C-alpha angles and dihedrals in degrees: 000000000000129000131199128214129181131198108238123232116252130209093227118050109261122231092250092054098049112114123241137170122219131183116169140143124210091345130165114251090229091060092046089052091052091050091048091050092050095048094044094039099233136102134244126229118198145127114261087227088065093069098026111119094016115136122253115263141232115205137166109175126152122200096345127153120261086244092056093047093050091048090054091049100044102024094210097317093108134049125210126219118182116212119174104313094335132093113211118207120204134174112265115240116255106253126356121350120253130222116180090338092309118121118223140170129216122223110189143153148110136292115215141179107260091215106038098026092226121143112248125221128211096025117156121229116184150155109214092199098054094028089231114151145164138181125216114244126231090287093051092253126138137180128193121189116209131189100192118061093184097068121098110229118210097195114196116200114205137177135163112263089013130100113250116253127197123212114192116205122189130181090012126220139157103304144151121223135195109202122187122200128193125231118235095206130052116283095240091053092046089053092060096050125089100213099164098106144001118200123202094187111032096182090054099051093118090062097052117070113239096235091051088051091051092049089050090051096045104038117076091173115101118220119204121206133170097232145357129206119191141167094198129349096276094038110070149076092292094046115187092345091065091108090060099049130092110204133197090213130017125188117183121185093200101353147331140213122201144144092249147321126237104189118002138355125181124185127185089212110354149357124203118188120179093202137019131337124201135184108004133359119179129179133171092218117006144350119206119187124181093195134035129313119219110178138013120345118180129172133175090226119001144006116196116185125176094192138042125316123210125167125023125338120184127175132173090222111014155320126233123188128184097200139019124329125208100172151083101280117193120178125174091217108009152344119213124182123183089205133025132315129213115182135034124330121189117178128172093218111007146345122207130183119181096203138043108303138185136197133046127331123187125173137166092229115010148344124211132191111182088192133028119321127205118189135027129326120196122183137167090221114008150345123211129189115177092199129018135335124209101187138019136323119200121182138166089225120004142003119200126189111172095202129009133347124199101194136019141327116204123177141142096240122008139007123189128186133152093220125013123202098176135011140332121202120181142102087267127020132188131187135156090219133359132193092181136047127285114206121196145096090279125016121179121192112179093210095032137085117326119165136163116202128195108192146160131210139173092279106033121030097191119051131160119194131180121201127195138169128054131326093254095050128008141163124245125204118179148165130194139181138196105222097201095102116024092174089066106012124198109220140161141202131193153156134226148150131243147184134206135209119198108228098180139318094297104034138056127183115221131198116193131179114192144164129205141182121223117221132186119200093340092298116139100182096143139006108271103176131172119196115203133197109191130189109188137164123220118211112196118223091181138334095293107031132057139166111240122195142147149123123297127207107213128199115186115201116197146137106261093199093058112091099189099079114118119245107265099187125069125174088317096078112169125206112267103220097178136035130173141161112211094180141343091286104030125069132156137206128187137201143156115247139168140235130202128181154121123277122207119197 
């Protein structure tokens, strides 16, 4: 078993990292120590017997750390222990050091730039077989504690923007190394680059140990292992190299961090994978994947994927994908995809795709397709497509298609589309053009059917009607008045639908079905309704004016026992050909009437 220990960075420059310069020939060690303490502004504490009998020293070192100078002087025979502003020197044990009856060896040293000579912080040193690793501190120093001297350590040294270097260590013992690495970009460019860290998931920084993130940024080599077991990302079988390992199986008690998973990953709270995930990924809280997902991904709260998703994706709160989605995607609150989706999307609140998508979208509140959508959108409140729709939109309130829809829009209140090749069904419909039929209380097609009629019939001599929609099916809203008694006018208002057939260039046949309420002097005591079925012919005088006339079948619905109805017939009294009482408060009478008027188009 091998353990790794790292010297932590400190805010104030430690004694052993202070720079000194020494140039002496055949000098006593005691005199050299005095010079070092003077330059570095600290004091040594040691027994004179420690250095008695040691040979005189020749040194020529410029701007080296106190540690490096002492290593050159004592060559592993003395250990150094800083305390406050003192450096305590002690005799090194003969053989390996011991800690609670366990033998261990220390491999330490500095990593420097071969060209500039500067010490380099945040350099990764690792052995992919044993998973031993270390990272240089802010002074370029590293320390590795090993418990097995028989192992061969293939120490790979990696740093962003530097060439990898391999140091092979056999028959391990306490030793200090100086390792130089070569930059692979020009020095002036290197100086302007912050290469310390590279984060795949910025908002999850707090879950990823800094040293694991540094290794992930530095190391380009990929390590493959059959399994990983971790408690949290830095406490596990892959240790601080977890972000560089692709595992077949990954089991994380609270959470795990890895380069990828090939078969199965389970996290009590979270899983974070820098690369691809295949087969199955399950997390109690969240999954975050920097690459592609191919399989089943389930999280109690949230799935975040930067790459493509293919398979099944389920989250209690939401799913966010940075690339294409070809999957069944179910989010308790939302699904949001930065590219297109092909498959099934079910969101408790909303679904959004930023590129052309196809499939089935269902959301409790709204669906949004920033680009073209092909398939079916179903939303409790509204659907929106900023380009085209090939399929069906169904919404509890509104459907919106900015450009063209080939299919149907169905909503409770309002449908909007620039061009409709199909049908619209809602209380209110709007389209710039329509080759199908809009069905609703009011449908407006800008290039469609728009008429204003001024007509008279046997009941009301002055009627104004507005028709809008398409020729095959349009809405009619009208009002009328009988101007024989302006003190207590008899007037009417109503609504209906109509359809027209073009007979030839001059003549059009119209069929209208309407209902109107009769009112006297603004009093609505009882329902006094006349239903009309009209068959009329329009004869065009020119492009904008036509004569419209034709017979009308009238059905008058009223309460025969109520005596307060106004008299609806004047001198023009049609022949009632049908009378019937269906109950004590509903009677009907029917007659054939006529209408005559001018139509403006």
